N, C-alpha and C positions, 0 to 999 in steps of 0.2 A: 873144590872148596866145600861144597855142600856135604859131600860124603864125609870128609874129615871132621867137620863141625858136628855132624850127626853122630859119628862114632864117639867123639869126645863127650858129647852130652850123654849118650847111652852109657859110656864107661863111668862117668861121674855119678849117674843115677845108680848104677849097680854098686859102686864103691861105697856110697853113702846110704844105701838101703832105701832109696826113694823109688820103690817099685811102681808107684802110680803116677810118676812124673810124666807129663805130656806138655811140650811147649805149646803155648797158645797160638792159634792161627795168625794173629796179628804179629806176634813176635817172630814167628817163623818166616812169614812172607816178607815183612819189612826188613828184618835183620839179615836174612839169608839171601834175598834176591833183590828187593827194591832199592835199599840203601846202597849196597855195593854197585849196582848198575848206575845209580845217580852219581856216585863218586867217580866211577870210570868215565862217564860221559862228560862230567865237569873237567876231569883231567885231560880229556881229548879236546877241550875248548868250547863245549856247550855251556852257555850261561844259564844258571839255575834261576827259575822264577817260582816263588811260592804260589800255591793255589790261589791265594787272594790277589797277588800281582797279576797272574794270568787272567783272572776274572776281570780285573780293572782294565787290562789291555784289550779285553773283548767288549769294552763299554758297559761292563756290569751285566751283560746279557748272557745267561747260561745257555741260551739257545744258539748262540753264535759260536763258531769254532776258530775264526780268524783272529789273530792279534792285530786288529785293524791299525792301531797307532804305529806298530812296528812296520807293517807292510806299507802303509802310506808314506812313512818317512823313507823307507828303502826305495820305493818307486821314485820319489822326488830326487834322491841323491844319486841314483844309479841309472837313470834313463834320461837321455838327451836326444834332441832332434838334430840331425846333421843335414843342413840345407845350404847349398851354394857356398860351401867353405866355412859356414858358421855353425856354432853349437848353441842351441837354445833349449830352455827347459820346457817340459810339457806344462800345459795350463793346469791349474788346480781342478778345473772341471774334468779334464782328462784323467787326472790322478784318481778322482772320485769315480769316474766311469770305469776305470780299470778295476778298482775295488769292487764295485757293484757287479761287474761281469763275473768275477770269481765267487761272490757271495750269492748271487741269485740265479744260479744255473737251475733251470727247471728239471724236475725228476722225469726221466724218460726211460725208465728201466735201469737196472744197475750197470749193465755193460755200456750202454750208450752214454749214460751220465758220466761214468768214469772215463770214457774215451774223450768226452768234451773237456773234462777237467784236465786230463793228460795233455791234450792239444794246447790248452791255454798255458799250462805250466811249461811245456817244452817249446812252443812256438811263439808265445806271447799273444798280445791283442793288438789289432790294427785300429788306430783311432785317427779321426780327422782333426786337423788343426790348421788354422790360418797363419801363414807366415808371409809377411810383406804383401798382404792382399790375396795371396794364392792359397786355396784350400787343398791340402794334400793329406794323404794317409801315411801315418808313421807307426811303427811297431813299438809297443812298450813291453818290456820283459819282466817277469815275476821273479825269475831266478837267473843268476849269472852262471850258466853251465860251463862257459869257457874259463872263467876265473873263480873257482869256488871260494877262494879266500875273500872275495868281495861280498859274500853272503853273510847274513846274521843268523847265528844258531842259538836256539833256546831249548831248554828242557824243563818240564814241570811234572808234578806228580798229582795223583788223585784229581784228574781233570774232569770235573762234572759237566756233562752235556745234557741239556734238557731235550727230551724228545719232542718232535713237532706235534702240536695239538694236544699236549699233555704236560703235566708238571713232573712226570717221572724222569729220572735222570739215569744215565749210564756214567760210570766213573772208571775209565781206564787207569791203570797204575801209573804209567809213564807215557808222556806224549812228547815227541820231538818236533820242533818247528824250524823251518828254514824261511827266513824273512817274514815271520809271522804266520806262515802257512803250515798247518799240521800235516806232516808227511809220514810219520811213523807212530804206531801205537805199540807199546810193550806191556804185556801182562806178566807179572812175576808170579811164579808158582812155588809153593812150598814143596819140599822133597817128600813130604809125608802124605 
């Protein structure tokens, strides 16, 4: 697609005598890579969030990366305690503890920190809860790996993230979230 568009632009430039025509970087990146990628993802079922909506779902904090409202709601709806033939919800305190566990992972080098995040996402978090006077540990899951259709999928663009200890930001072109957790960053590039 990029090659065909590029050839057509160059043909039009030559035909109409516009020898100095050069598409702007904004036009090229947005029109040729970012916008089609967003459309494709939406057609695949990813729900689009504007950058302002994504910031609101982060509590207005550019330093945070989790869509906390989305994740907390998903944790409440898709995690249950099964105990003695009954199904009970996790306490609100445990929902908040699960959020905090994912938000506040201390940096211990890139590899070890990523391993800890990986373990949380794949295995879940064990939390203690009192049921009928007994305190037991139960696992809460962040992603339903067995039934992917139970997860919530969002996509946003120009996702500004503030660096720790600074007001500088990084702004990936496209970010994909599963249950409010950013799992994929896509950088669109111009063919020029």
